[in-house]
TIPAFI-120046 format. One line per 2 residues: for each residue x, y, z of N, C-alpha, C. Coordinates in nm, 3 decimals. Atoms other than C-alpha are relative to their C-alpha. Example, Ala and Ser with C-alpha at 12.3 -4.5 7.8 and 13.67 -1.06 7.14 Angstrom:
<lummis>
0.089,-0.119,0.000,1.230,-0.450,0.780,0.090,0.120,0.000  -0.082,-0.119,-0.006,1.367,-0.106,0.714,-0.077,0.109,0.073
</lummis>
This chain:
<lummis>
-0.019,0.127,-0.070,9.247,7.285,7.112,-0.025,0.019,0.150  0.034,-0.013,-0.141,9.105,7.231,7.463,0.109,-0.061,0.087
-0.093,0.055,-0.097,9.338,7.184,7.757,-0.070,-0.111,0.078  0.058,0.110,-0.074,9.282,6.856,7.936,-0.013,0.034,0.148
0.001,-0.034,-0.141,9.356,7.010,8.274,-0.035,0.147,0.018  0.036,-0.138,-0.033,9.224,7.322,8.439,0.125,0.085,0.022
-0.122,-0.072,-0.032,9.572,7.418,8.555,0.114,-0.047,-0.089  -0.110,0.035,0.089,9.851,7.427,8.301,0.132,0.044,0.062
-0.126,-0.024,-0.069,10.142,7.432,8.544,0.043,-0.132,0.061  -0.048,0.130,-0.047,10.363,7.144,8.651,-0.001,-0.009,0.152
-0.001,0.023,-0.144,10.348,6.992,8.996,0.135,0.038,0.060  -0.133,-0.030,-0.054,10.723,7.039,9.036,0.017,0.149,0.025
-0.011,-0.144,-0.019,10.691,7.415,8.994,-0.084,0.047,0.119  0.083,-0.032,-0.117,10.407,7.436,9.246,0.071,-0.047,0.127
-0.077,0.053,-0.114,10.618,7.222,9.477,0.115,0.094,0.036  -0.108,-0.098,-0.024,10.911,7.465,9.436,-0.052,0.120,0.078
0.058,-0.117,-0.065,10.684,7.751,9.538,-0.037,-0.031,0.145  0.037,0.040,-0.135,10.558,7.560,9.844,0.123,-0.012,0.090
-0.121,0.022,-0.079,10.907,7.464,9.960,0.065,0.133,0.037  -0.062,-0.131,-0.027,11.026,7.824,9.936,-0.084,0.083,0.096
0.089,-0.076,-0.087,10.731,7.938,10.149,-0.072,-0.097,0.093  0.058,0.099,-0.090,10.675,7.687,10.430,-0.107,0.062,0.091
0.104,-0.064,-0.079,10.471,7.945,10.619,-0.134,-0.011,-0.071  0.125,0.015,0.077,10.213,7.936,10.340,-0.050,-0.143,0.009
0.037,0.141,-0.010,10.218,7.556,10.351,-0.062,-0.030,0.137  0.055,0.015,-0.136,10.159,7.569,10.728,-0.144,0.050,0.006
0.135,-0.056,0.001,9.853,7.790,10.669,-0.095,-0.089,-0.079  0.084,0.085,0.084,9.719,7.565,10.393,-0.038,-0.128,0.073
0.025,0.125,-0.072,9.753,7.255,10.610,-0.067,0.022,0.135  0.064,-0.036,-0.129,9.609,7.442,10.912,0.075,-0.062,0.118
-0.085,0.052,-0.107,9.899,7.347,11.138,0.047,0.116,0.088  -0.038,-0.106,-0.095,10.019,7.537,11.444,0.150,0.017,0.012
-0.146,-0.009,-0.013,10.393,7.459,11.446,0.065,0.048,-0.129  -0.079,-0.033,0.118,10.654,7.602,11.214,0.051,-0.130,-0.063
-0.038,0.123,0.069,10.735,7.342,10.951,0.149,0.000,-0.035  -0.139,0.019,0.041,11.079,7.202,10.874,0.002,-0.104,-0.112
-0.009,0.092,0.113,11.156,7.040,10.540,0.098,-0.112,0.033  -0.088,0.116,-0.020,11.296,6.689,10.577,0.055,-0.047,-0.133
-0.048,0.048,0.130,11.312,6.572,10.218,-0.107,0.027,-0.106  0.088,-0.010,0.116,11.165,6.627,9.873,0.026,-0.119,-0.091
-0.011,0.108,0.099,11.096,6.356,9.618,0.075,-0.121,0.056  -0.061,0.117,-0.064,11.183,6.069,9.853,-0.033,-0.125,-0.080
0.019,0.120,0.083,11.237,5.760,9.640,-0.034,-0.119,0.091  0.042,0.116,-0.078,11.061,5.447,9.771,0.059,-0.128,-0.059
-0.065,0.126,0.037,11.149,5.081,9.735,-0.017,-0.036,-0.146  0.024,0.036,0.139,10.994,5.042,9.395,0.097,0.069,-0.096
-0.095,-0.074,0.084,11.239,5.300,9.260,-0.067,0.092,-0.098  0.073,-0.083,0.095,10.970,5.457,9.047,-0.086,0.105,0.070
0.087,-0.091,-0.073,10.742,5.616,9.306,0.080,0.088,0.096  -0.067,-0.093,-0.091,10.846,5.922,9.506,-0.103,0.079,0.079
0.083,-0.086,-0.082,10.690,6.109,9.795,0.034,0.144,-0.032  -0.027,-0.138,0.037,10.650,6.473,9.703,0.074,0.075,0.109
-0.059,-0.077,-0.111,10.722,6.629,10.042,-0.015,-0.076,0.130  0.006,0.050,-0.136,10.807,6.510,10.389,0.052,0.111,0.090
-0.038,-0.111,-0.087,10.810,6.785,10.652,-0.029,-0.037,0.145  0.019,0.022,-0.142,10.830,6.794,11.030,-0.092,0.107,0.056
0.091,-0.090,-0.072,10.545,6.947,11.232,0.016,-0.032,0.148  -0.034,0.037,-0.137,10.689,6.947,11.582,0.061,-0.138,0.001
-0.051,0.137,-0.006,10.742,6.577,11.664,-0.066,-0.089,-0.103  0.072,0.079,0.100,10.508,6.462,11.388,0.063,0.017,-0.138
-0.042,-0.007,0.139,10.589,6.387,11.026,-0.123,0.025,-0.087  0.109,-0.029,0.094,10.373,6.526,10.747,0.037,-0.054,-0.137
-0.015,0.056,0.134,10.349,6.319,10.432,-0.094,0.078,-0.091  0.079,-0.089,0.085,10.233,6.553,10.155,0.009,-0.045,-0.145
0.009,0.032,0.141,10.117,6.449,9.812,-0.069,0.117,-0.069  0.047,-0.123,0.064,10.066,6.747,9.580,-0.048,-0.028,-0.142
0.054,0.015,0.135,9.843,6.751,9.273,-0.050,0.136,-0.048  0.053,-0.124,0.057,9.743,7.033,9.038,-0.126,-0.028,-0.083
0.123,0.039,0.069,9.427,6.857,8.923,-0.107,-0.033,0.104  0.109,0.041,-0.088,9.093,6.747,9.066,0.031,-0.134,0.066
-0.021,0.123,-0.075,9.071,6.460,9.313,-0.022,-0.123,-0.087  0.019,0.132,0.060,9.108,6.101,9.196,0.026,-0.104,0.108
-0.023,0.107,-0.098,9.082,5.779,9.400,0.140,-0.057,-0.012  -0.137,0.047,0.019,9.418,5.686,9.251,0.096,0.075,0.092
-0.086,-0.080,-0.087,9.574,5.971,9.449,-0.010,-0.050,0.144  0.020,0.050,-0.136,9.422,5.838,9.772,0.074,-0.132,0.019
-0.069,0.130,-0.010,9.548,5.486,9.706,0.151,0.019,0.004  -0.143,-0.029,0.008,9.889,5.630,9.625,0.055,0.043,0.136
-0.052,-0.054,-0.125,9.930,5.823,9.949,-0.012,-0.102,0.114  0.013,0.105,-0.101,9.803,5.530,10.160,0.116,-0.098,-0.012
-0.115,0.090,0.021,10.073,5.309,10.004,0.129,0.066,0.046  -0.119,-0.073,-0.044,10.335,5.576,10.065,0.012,-0.003,0.153
-0.002,-0.002,-0.147,10.236,5.592,10.433,0.044,-0.136,0.055  -0.041,0.134,-0.044,10.274,5.215,10.470,0.151,-0.019,-0.012
-0.144,0.014,0.021,10.624,5.230,10.327,0.079,0.085,0.100  -0.066,-0.085,-0.098,10.716,5.519,10.556,0.004,-0.066,0.137
0.005,0.071,-0.128,10.605,5.318,10.859,0.104,-0.111,0.003  -0.102,0.105,0.008,10.825,5.031,10.744,0.140,0.058,0.014
-0.131,-0.065,-0.011,11.121,5.268,10.705,0.026,0.044,0.144  -0.015,-0.037,-0.141,11.057,5.395,11.058,0.034,-0.122,0.084
-0.025,0.122,-0.076,11.048,5.041,11.194,0.141,-0.052,-0.022  -0.137,0.043,0.032,11.380,4.973,11.022,0.105,0.101,0.047
-0.091,-0.103,-0.049,11.529,5.291,11.173,0.066,0.080,-0.111  -0.061,-0.071,0.114,11.595,5.442,10.830,-0.046,0.145,-0.010
0.043,-0.140,-0.009,11.395,5.761,10.895,-0.045,0.025,0.144  0.037,-0.035,-0.137,11.303,5.946,11.213,-0.139,-0.051,0.033
0.130,0.046,-0.045,11.014,5.818,11.419,-0.096,0.116,0.019  0.101,-0.102,-0.021,10.695,6.003,11.498,-0.128,-0.034,-0.072
0.129,0.022,0.065,10.330,6.005,11.409,0.003,0.056,-0.142  0.005,-0.044,0.139,10.272,6.030,11.034,-0.139,0.054,-0.031
0.126,-0.063,0.042,10.003,6.274,10.923,0.003,0.012,-0.152  0.003,0.005,0.146,9.896,6.237,10.560,-0.088,0.111,-0.056
0.073,-0.110,0.064,9.787,6.526,10.340,0.001,-0.019,-0.152  0.013,0.004,0.145,9.658,6.516,9.985,-0.055,0.134,-0.046
0.041,-0.132,0.049,9.640,6.854,9.807,-0.050,-0.011,-0.143  0.060,0.003,0.133,9.406,6.882,9.509,-0.072,0.132,-0.025
0.065,-0.127,0.034,9.229,7.164,9.328,-0.153,-0.005,0.017  0.145,0.010,-0.015,8.874,7.028,9.362,-0.037,-0.140,0.048
0.045,0.130,-0.050,8.689,6.751,9.545,-0.143,0.015,0.052  0.137,0.001,-0.052,8.336,6.654,9.651,0.001,-0.034,0.148
0.013,0.034,-0.143,8.210,6.608,10.007,0.019,-0.149,0.021  -0.014,0.146,-0.010,8.195,6.235,9.945,0.147,-0.041,-0.008
-0.142,0.032,0.013,8.558,6.228,9.837,0.078,0.042,0.124  -0.063,-0.045,-0.124,8.662,6.429,10.143,-0.026,-0.101,0.111
0.037,0.100,-0.100,8.475,6.178,10.361,0.081,-0.127,-0.020  -0.076,0.122,0.031,8.648,5.887,10.186,0.144,0.013,0.048
-0.138,-0.023,-0.045,8.989,6.040,10.259,0.008,-0.003,0.153  0.001,0.000,-0.146,8.899,6.099,10.624,-0.008,-0.141,0.055
0.012,0.139,-0.043,8.802,5.733,10.656,0.133,-0.074,-0.010  -0.133,0.060,0.017,9.155,5.649,10.540,0.109,0.080,0.071
-0.092,-0.083,-0.078,9.313,5.901,10.779,0.092,0.083,-0.089  -0.070,-0.092,0.090,9.417,6.129,10.494,-0.078,0.130,-0.003
0.065,-0.130,0.004,9.341,6.498,10.517,0.003,0.053,-0.144  0.011,-0.049,0.137,9.216,6.616,10.180,-0.009,0.154,0.005
-0.007,-0.145,0.000,9.311,6.981,10.124,-0.029,0.052,-0.141  0.030,-0.063,0.129,9.153,7.184,9.844,0.069,0.136,-0.002
-0.076,-0.125,0.008,9.382,7.467,9.736,-0.007,0.055,-0.141  0.000,-0.065,0.131,9.416,7.711,9.449,0.145,0.032,-0.039
-0.138,-0.026,0.042,9.754,7.703,9.266,0.029,0.148,-0.029  -0.021,-0.141,0.029,9.702,8.063,9.156,0.028,0.079,0.128
-0.025,-0.069,-0.128,9.681,8.180,9.519,0.140,-0.028,0.051  -0.135,0.037,-0.043,9.999,7.991,9.597,0.106,0.077,-0.078
-0.100,-0.069,0.082,10.188,8.145,9.304,-0.001,0.151,0.027  0.007,-0.142,-0.035,10.063,8.493,9.396,0.072,0.026,0.132
-0.067,-0.016,-0.129,10.186,8.445,9.753,0.150,-0.019,-0.015  -0.143,0.020,0.028,10.518,8.314,9.621,0.062,0.127,-0.056
-0.050,-0.124,0.060,10.560,8.627,9.411,0.010,0.110,0.105  0.002,-0.102,-0.104,10.467,8.849,9.704,0.120,-0.016,0.094
-0.112,0.024,-0.090,10.728,8.687,9.929,0.133,0.018,-0.071  -0.124,-0.015,0.076,10.991,8.680,9.657,0.032,0.147,-0.022
-0.023,-0.142,0.028,10.946,9.050,9.580,0.054,0.073,0.122  -0.051,-0.062,-0.123,11.031,9.125,9.944,0.151,-0.014,0.011
-0.144,0.024,-0.010,11.383,8.986,9.896,0.072,0.016,-0.135  -0.060,-0.011,0.134,11.440,9.022,9.519,-0.025,0.140,-0.054
0.020,-0.139,0.039,11.494,9.390,9.430,-0.045,0.019,-0.145  0.035,-0.019,0.141,11.451,9.336,9.056,-0.151,-0.009,-0.024
0.145,0.009,0.015,11.081,9.264,9.114,-0.071,0.127,0.048  0.063,-0.118,-0.058,11.015,9.591,9.298,0.044,0.131,-0.064
-0.056,-0.127,0.044,11.235,9.852,9.138,-0.066,0.050,-0.128  0.058,-0.065,0.117,11.087,10.098,8.888,0.071,0.133,-0.021
-0.068,-0.128,0.025,11.240,10.402,8.717,-0.083,0.118,0.046  0.065,-0.125,-0.040,11.160,10.747,8.853,0.056,0.115,-0.084
-0.041,-0.117,0.077,11.170,11.072,8.659,0.024,0.116,0.096  -0.036,-0.106,-0.093,11.357,11.336,8.861,0.013,0.137,-0.069
-0.004,-0.129,0.069,11.332,11.609,8.598,0.139,0.038,-0.048  -0.136,-0.024,0.052,11.698,11.574,8.492,0.005,-0.065,-0.138
0.015,0.051,0.137,11.702,11.540,8.112,0.131,-0.038,-0.066  -0.130,0.039,0.054,12.075,11.490,8.060,0.092,-0.031,0.115
-0.088,0.039,-0.109,12.327,11.309,8.276,0.111,0.102,0.024  -0.106,-0.100,-0.014,12.583,11.580,8.209,-0.038,0.115,0.091
0.045,-0.111,-0.084,12.371,11.826,8.406,0.043,-0.016,0.146  -0.042,0.021,-0.139,12.488,11.667,8.732,0.144,0.045,0.024
-0.143,-0.026,-0.013,12.850,11.767,8.661,0.032,0.124,0.081  -0.030,-0.125,-0.072,12.834,12.120,8.799,-0.008,-0.020,0.151
0.014,0.026,-0.144,12.709,12.001,9.138,0.114,-0.089,0.049  -0.109,0.090,-0.041,12.970,11.723,9.148,0.134,0.074,0.006
-0.123,-0.079,-0.002,13.246,11.971,9.066,0.012,0.077,0.132  -0.001,-0.073,-0.127,13.148,12.175,9.373,0.024,-0.095,0.117
-0.027,0.099,-0.105,13.144,11.862,9.588,0.149,-0.033,0.004  -0.143,0.027,0.007,13.498,11.795,9.467,0.084,0.112,0.062
-0.071,-0.114,-0.060,13.595,12.140,9.594,-0.026,0.009,0.151  0.026,0.000,-0.143,13.460,12.059,9.941,-0.131,0.062,0.041
0.132,-0.055,-0.032,13.118,12.227,9.918,-0.095,-0.118,0.019  0.076,0.122,-0.033,12.879,11.981,10.082,-0.150,0.021,0.021
0.142,-0.024,-0.025,12.541,12.149,10.138,-0.071,0.048,-0.126  0.078,-0.031,0.120,12.268,12.183,9.875,-0.011,0.151,-0.023
0.020,-0.145,0.014,12.207,12.552,9.944,0.126,0.068,-0.052  -0.127,-0.059,0.042,12.574,12.643,9.905,0.034,-0.038,-0.144
-0.025,0.044,0.138,12.604,12.436,9.587,-0.089,0.079,-0.095  0.095,-0.075,0.084,12.294,12.607,9.446,0.047,0.143,-0.022
-0.052,-0.136,0.013,12.446,12.949,9.516,0.120,0.005,-0.093  -0.123,0.002,0.080,12.774,12.853,9.352,-0.029,-0.017,-0.149
0.023,0.029,0.142,12.625,12.721,9.028,-0.126,0.071,-0.054  0.112,-0.084,0.041,12.327,12.961,9.016,-0.120,-0.082,-0.049
0.120,0.079,0.026,12.053,12.699,9.019,-0.086,-0.001,0.125  0.087,0.009,-0.116,11.754,12.652,9.244,0.041,-0.118,0.087
-0.031,0.109,-0.093,11.791,12.434,9.550,-0.068,-0.130,-0.045  0.072,0.118,0.049,11.529,12.200,9.401,0.072,-0.069,-0.114
-0.074,0.059,0.113,11.730,12.151,9.081,0.125,-0.072,0.049  -0.121,0.062,-0.056,12.048,12.082,9.279,-0.035,-0.130,0.072
0.046,0.120,-0.070,11.856,11.836,9.493,-0.020,-0.116,-0.097  0.024,0.104,0.100,11.746,11.643,9.182,0.130,-0.047,-0.064
-0.129,0.038,0.058,12.098,11.650,9.037,0.077,-0.092,0.093  -0.070,0.083,-0.098,12.245,11.508,9.356,-0.071,-0.135,0.018
0.079,0.124,-0.010,11.964,11.253,9.371,0.039,-0.098,-0.110  -0.041,0.084,0.112,12.056,11.123,9.027,0.143,-0.050,0.021
-0.139,0.039,-0.026,12.426,11.123,9.121,0.007,-0.112,0.104  0.005,0.106,-0.102,12.343,10.911,9.428,-0.042,-0.132,-0.063
0.052,0.123,0.061,12.158,10.663,9.208,0.102,-0.067,-0.091  -0.109,0.060,0.077,12.477,10.606,9.009,0.122,-0.026,0.088
-0.109,0.031,-0.092,12.688,10.555,9.321,0.110,0.103,0.003  -0.104,-0.103,0.006,12.874,10.884,9.272,0.003,0.086,0.126
0.015,-0.089,-0.115,12.753,11.060,9.586,-0.063,-0.077,0.116  0.066,0.052,-0.119,12.664,10.967,9.941,-0.047,0.118,0.085
0.056,-0.106,-0.084,12.458,11.168,10.188,0.014,-0.038,0.147  -0.008,0.023,-0.143,12.520,11.204,10.560,-0.034,0.129,0.074
0.043,-0.116,-0.079,12.340,11.444,10.797,-0.023,0.123,-0.088  0.036,-0.106,0.094,12.211,11.652,10.502,0.121,0.065,-0.068
-0.118,-0.042,0.074,12.564,11.691,10.368,0.032,-0.107,-0.105  -0.029,0.091,0.112,12.682,11.538,10.041,0.150,-0.009,-0.021
-0.141,0.025,0.022,13.017,11.382,9.961,0.017,-0.092,-0.120  -0.030,0.089,0.112,13.174,11.216,9.659,0.042,-0.137,0.054
-0.049,0.135,-0.029,13.222,10.840,9.677,0.134,-0.019,-0.073  -0.122,0.030,0.074,13.540,10.677,9.548,-0.027,0.002,-0.151
0.037,-0.001,0.142,13.360,10.625,9.218,-0.025,0.144,-0.045  0.024,-0.141,0.031,13.250,10.990,9.230,0.129,0.077,-0.019
-0.132,-0.062,0.016,13.611,11.100,9.278,0.059,-0.033,-0.136  -0.053,0.043,0.129,13.710,10.897,8.975,-0.075,0.068,-0.114
0.086,-0.060,0.102,13.417,11.038,8.777,0.036,0.148,-0.022  -0.024,-0.145,0.009,13.511,11.402,8.852,0.147,0.037,-0.019
-0.145,-0.025,0.008,13.889,11.367,8.806,0.037,0.108,-0.100  -0.039,-0.094,0.105,13.913,11.561,8.482,-0.107,0.106,-0.028
0.109,-0.095,0.017,13.610,11.782,8.536,0.049,0.143,0.025  -0.041,-0.140,-0.012,13.669,12.155,8.479,-0.117,0.092,-0.030
0.107,-0.099,0.026,13.447,12.464,8.480,0.022,0.062,-0.138  -0.011,-0.057,0.135,13.413,12.529,8.107,-0.134,-0.018,-0.071
0.127,0.001,0.074,13.147,12.552,7.840,-0.049,-0.141,-0.028  0.038,0.138,0.030,13.149,12.174,7.793,-0.027,-0.083,0.125
0.015,0.074,-0.125,13.094,12.083,8.156,-0.127,-0.084,0.005  0.126,0.075,-0.003,12.738,11.966,8.090,-0.001,-0.120,-0.093
-0.011,0.118,0.086,12.861,11.701,7.849,0.087,-0.105,0.068  -0.081,0.108,-0.055,12.993,11.363,7.955,0.122,-0.021,-0.087
-0.118,0.036,0.078,13.350,11.291,7.852,0.008,-0.152,-0.011  -0.008,0.144,0.028,13.459,10.947,7.736,0.022,-0.082,0.127
-0.024,0.073,-0.124,13.586,10.844,8.081,-0.127,-0.010,0.083  0.125,0.001,-0.076,13.259,10.942,8.246,-0.102,-0.095,-0.062
0.091,0.092,0.070,13.061,10.755,7.983,0.033,-0.144,0.036  -0.042,0.137,-0.031,13.264,10.440,8.047,-0.033,-0.037,0.144
0.027,0.027,-0.142,13.227,10.470,8.425,-0.149,-0.030,0.022  0.143,0.018,-0.019,12.848,10.507,8.412,-0.053,-0.123,-0.074
0.043,0.115,0.080,12.810,10.245,8.142,0.036,-0.131,0.071  -0.042,0.120,-0.072,13.008,9.985,8.337,-0.080,-0.018,0.128
0.076,0.006,-0.124,12.826,10.070,8.658,-0.141,-0.053,-0.027  0.135,0.042,0.034,12.487,10.024,8.492,-0.004,-0.147,-0.042
-0.002,0.138,0.050,12.583,9.699,8.319,0.023,-0.100,0.112  -0.035,0.094,-0.108,12.724,9.543,8.637,-0.111,-0.016,0.102
0.107,0.010,-0.099,12.422,9.618,8.854,-0.124,0.075,-0.051  0.115,-0.069,0.061,12.110,9.701,8.649,-0.114,0.028,0.097
0.105,-0.021,-0.098,11.895,9.691,8.964,0.049,0.086,0.117  -0.058,-0.078,-0.109,12.112,9.926,9.172,-0.095,0.110,0.048
0.088,-0.112,-0.035,11.864,10.216,9.164,-0.104,0.018,-0.109  0.107,-0.024,0.098,11.558,10.347,8.983,0.055,0.060,-0.130
-0.056,-0.063,0.121,11.768,10.558,8.743,0.080,-0.100,-0.083  -0.077,0.103,0.071,12.004,10.273,8.658,-0.096,-0.098,-0.066
0.098,0.092,0.056,11.706,10.044,8.607,-0.073,0.063,-0.119  0.065,-0.068,0.111,11.547,10.307,8.383,0.083,-0.009,-0.128
-0.088,0.012,0.118,11.850,10.301,8.150,-0.003,-0.144,-0.052  0.010,0.141,0.041,11.846,9.922,8.150,-0.130,-0.023,-0.075
0.132,0.025,0.058,11.473,9.926,8.070,-0.013,0.060,-0.140  0.014,-0.064,0.131,11.498,10.171,7.780,0.083,-0.071,-0.107
-0.086,0.072,0.096,11.787,9.984,7.616,-0.059,-0.138,-0.028  0.064,0.131,0.018,11.616,9.649,7.675,-0.123,0.013,-0.089
0.119,-0.023,0.083,11.297,9.791,7.521,0.039,0.016,-0.147  -0.046,-0.019,0.138,11.486,9.903,7.212,0.047,-0.131,-0.061
-0.052,0.128,0.048,11.657,9.565,7.183,-0.114,-0.094,-0.038  0.113,0.089,0.029,11.328,9.373,7.201,-0.076,0.046,-0.125
0.069,-0.052,0.117,11.165,9.601,6.944,0.079,-0.021,-0.129  -0.085,0.014,0.119,11.461,9.571,6.708,-0.015,-0.137,-0.066
0.017,0.135,0.056,11.379,9.204,6.661,-0.124,-0.008,-0.089  0.121,-0.004,0.083,11.052,9.304,6.495,0.011,0.100,-0.115
-0.022,-0.100,0.106,11.138,9.623,6.305,0.113,0.092,0.042  -0.117,-0.083,-0.029,11.440,9.847,6.279,0.022,0.098,-0.115
-0.014,-0.068,-0.129,11.505,10.139,6.321,-0.131,0.001,0.079  0.112,0.005,-0.093,11.270,10.187,6.616,-0.073,0.133,0.002
0.081,-0.121,-0.007,10.984,10.436,6.621,-0.024,0.038,0.146  0.014,-0.047,-0.138,10.948,10.651,6.933,-0.129,-0.048,0.067
0.123,0.047,-0.066,10.578,10.564,6.999,0.008,-0.146,0.044  -0.016,0.141,-0.035,10.665,10.194,6.993,0.094,-0.016,0.120
-0.096,0.006,-0.110,10.963,10.249,7.222,-0.067,0.044,0.130  0.068,-0.054,-0.118,10.749,10.452,7.461,-0.092,-0.104,0.063
0.094,0.101,-0.051,10.486,10.179,7.492,0.074,-0.119,0.061  -0.077,0.114,-0.050,10.742,9.902,7.536,0.070,0.037,0.132
-0.069,-0.048,-0.120,10.936,10.109,7.793,-0.096,0.005,0.119  0.101,-0.006,-0.106,10.616,10.160,7.993,-0.022,-0.140,0.060
0.022,0.137,-0.045,10.570,9.782,8.012,0.122,-0.059,0.069  -0.123,0.058,-0.053,10.932,9.677,8.070,0.034,0.060,0.136
-0.038,-0.068,-0.123,10.981,9.934,8.345,-0.101,-0.019,0.112  0.101,0.025,-0.102,10.664,9.828,8.530,-0.080,0.123,0.039
0.068,-0.126,-0.032,10.501,10.171,8.506,-0.132,0.015,-0.076  0.125,-0.007,0.076,10.181,10.084,8.319,-0.107,0.076,0.078
0.101,-0.067,-0.081,9.966,10.206,8.607,0.036,0.145,0.032  -0.042,-0.135,-0.038,10.174,10.513,8.695,0.005,0.097,-0.117
-0.018,-0.088,0.116,10.242,10.651,8.346,-0.116,-0.015,-0.097  0.117,0.015,0.087,9.888,10.638,8.208,-0.022,0.123,-0.087
0.015,-0.123,0.079,9.884,11.001,8.095,0.109,0.004,-0.108  -0.094,0.000,0.111,10.049,11.039,7.755,0.119,0.094,0.025
-0.106,-0.098,-0.025,10.247,11.345,7.867,0.105,-0.055,0.095  -0.095,0.055,-0.096,10.404,11.172,8.168,0.079,-0.115,-0.061
-0.068,0.111,0.066,10.486,10.865,7.958,0.104,0.052,-0.099  -0.094,-0.056,0.098,10.646,11.071,7.680,0.119,0.067,0.068
-0.108,-0.068,-0.071,10.846,11.281,7.926,0.098,-0.100,0.058  -0.087,0.102,-0.059,10.979,10.974,8.106,0.081,-0.072,-0.107
-0.070,0.069,0.109,11.065,10.802,7.779,0.111,0.088,-0.056  -0.102,-0.092,0.050,11.250,11.109,7.650,0.116,0.012,0.099
-0.104,-0.014,-0.102,11.438,11.140,7.980,0.098,-0.117,-0.006  -0.089,0.116,-0.004,11.573,10.785,7.983,0.059,-0.031,-0.137
-0.060,0.008,0.132,11.624,10.786,7.608,0.121,0.092,-0.008  -0.113,-0.094,-0.003,11.844,11.093,7.658,0.116,-0.055,0.083
-0.105,0.062,-0.082,12.033,10.913,7.936,0.076,-0.105,-0.081  -0.062,0.107,0.079,12.095,10.616,7.705,0.082,0.059,-0.115
-0.075,-0.068,0.105,12.206,10.855,7.428,0.127,0.062,0.059  -0.118,-0.056,-0.068,12.440,11.031,7.676,0.108,-0.106,0.017
-0.095,0.109,-0.021,12.602,10.693,7.742,0.037,-0.070,-0.130  -0.031,0.051,0.135,12.620,10.625,7.366,-0.046,-0.144,-0.020
0.058,0.133,0.014,12.406,10.314,7.400,-0.108,-0.002,-0.107  0.101,-0.017,0.104,12.125,10.439,7.178,0.032,0.128,-0.077
-0.016,-0.121,0.081,12.120,10.698,6.902,-0.134,0.040,-0.058  0.125,-0.048,0.058,11.846,10.913,6.755,0.033,0.073,-0.130
-0.022,-0.058,0.131,11.849,10.993,6.385,-0.135,0.042,-0.054  0.133,-0.049,0.034,11.559,11.216,6.291,-0.096,-0.040,0.110
0.098,0.045,-0.100,11.261,11.058,6.465,0.015,-0.148,0.033  -0.018,0.143,-0.020,11.400,10.707,6.466,0.117,-0.029,0.094
-0.100,0.038,-0.100,11.603,10.533,6.736,0.075,-0.122,-0.048  -0.085,0.113,0.036,11.893,10.299,6.672,0.081,-0.043,0.121
-0.089,0.051,-0.104,12.107,10.080,6.895,0.142,0.010,-0.053  -0.138,-0.016,0.044,12.476,10.167,6.873,0.076,-0.131,0.018
-0.084,0.118,-0.026,12.753,9.903,6.852,0.032,-0.017,0.148  -0.024,0.006,-0.145,12.836,9.992,7.215,-0.125,-0.047,0.072
0.126,0.041,-0.060,12.468,9.942,7.294,-0.022,-0.150,-0.010  0.014,0.145,0.015,12.467,9.588,7.155,0.096,-0.074,0.093
-0.095,0.061,-0.095,12.781,9.503,7.358,-0.052,0.015,0.143  0.055,-0.029,-0.132,12.617,9.662,7.660,-0.112,-0.098,0.034
0.111,0.092,-0.022,12.308,9.443,7.618,0.052,-0.137,0.043  -0.055,0.131,-0.035,12.520,9.126,7.632,0.054,-0.001,0.143
-0.053,-0.010,-0.135,12.700,9.241,7.947,-0.114,0.014,0.101  0.116,-0.022,-0.086,12.370,9.354,8.097,-0.073,-0.131,0.027
0.071,0.127,-0.014,12.205,9.017,8.035,0.075,-0.094,0.091  -0.082,0.086,-0.085,12.495,8.839,8.202,-0.020,0.034,0.147
0.010,-0.041,-0.140,12.484,9.040,8.525,-0.144,-0.007,0.051  0.140,0.010,-0.040,12.105,9.054,8.527,-0.035,-0.145,0.033
0.030,0.142,-0.021,12.086,8.675,8.499,0.061,-0.050,0.131  -0.066,0.044,-0.123,12.336,8.624,8.782,-0.081,0.043,0.122
0.075,-0.051,-0.116,12.138,8.844,9.022,-0.136,-0.067,0.011  0.132,0.062,-0.005,11.804,8.694,8.926,0.008,-0.145,0.044
-0.016,0.140,-0.038,11.930,8.336,8.961,0.026,-0.010,0.149  -0.028,0.001,-0.144,12.066,8.413,9.307,-0.126,0.025,0.081
0.122,-0.032,-0.073,11.732,8.559,9.413,-0.105,-0.110,-0.012  0.106,0.098,0.027,11.520,8.286,9.258,0.036,-0.143,0.038
-0.045,0.137,-0.025,11.727,7.982,9.356,-0.077,-0.061,0.115  0.070,0.077,-0.102,11.542,7.719,9.553,0.081,-0.124,0.031
-0.079,0.116,-0.038,11.737,7.459,9.748,-0.088,-0.125,-0.004  0.073,0.128,0.008,11.630,7.107,9.673,0.051,-0.096,0.106
</lummis>
């Protein structure tokens, strides 16, 4: 079935993107002043017609009619009528005074149509909705961390491996070199262990010294130097699980756990248990690493790493070569979706 329109996106969504990025609108309209939004969807006397956007350009008013289709004379007639009503509202003192500049935004128009608009003192602007939406995404990603964050593989294959370094921090040892000497690991390994601990809010760094946070103190409370130190105890599992669920975009490692569990959940709706190759491919997509993890070895290593993290937290399980979601994992998904939605809504909200 053929689409009737070239652009299959609603005008209201394009309008949302424009309102959230008035600098882009200023560039599109070729104006020199910073724009200020006065009103959206201003209802006129008829009660049925509404002006899309009314913005201030210095002392002037900009009447903007936005379309996601090619030019039509109906659009020109529409905006001319809107301008007449605005002038009447100004004369009645119902809106601020000032010169009214009229803009009609369409996706395509001929030279003759542009000339016709100029004769009616309407500036016809040809724009590309795709460019607008790309610019919207670019600006949003600057303030919305969930659009930028991606998991990183630090070479730590089990969360319990960070325990030895944290135990030394609890004893007052604060420098990487000293910690490495105490636990008989390379400085590079200790660095990676502390890096992962930082990404779970357990450690903070200051002037190349490391210290436990309040959460780190709680995490290491019952930690002892014994043969089981590299395993997470139930309290540690709960601490890390709650931390991840409450802020899935806190760090690359936390996001990696979110991504692997989310990948398993999405796959489970098609077939269950989950096969590792399928999980690996889905994880690559969900985590935003399609371009970085192109080599099969790097993809497999990263998938195994975060799968192990999720298994450490008892969110996923591995039976033979197949992966399952644990009961705790399903509960975790629900909590994760709640907090993820809250953060995304706050970042994406557009004031009307």
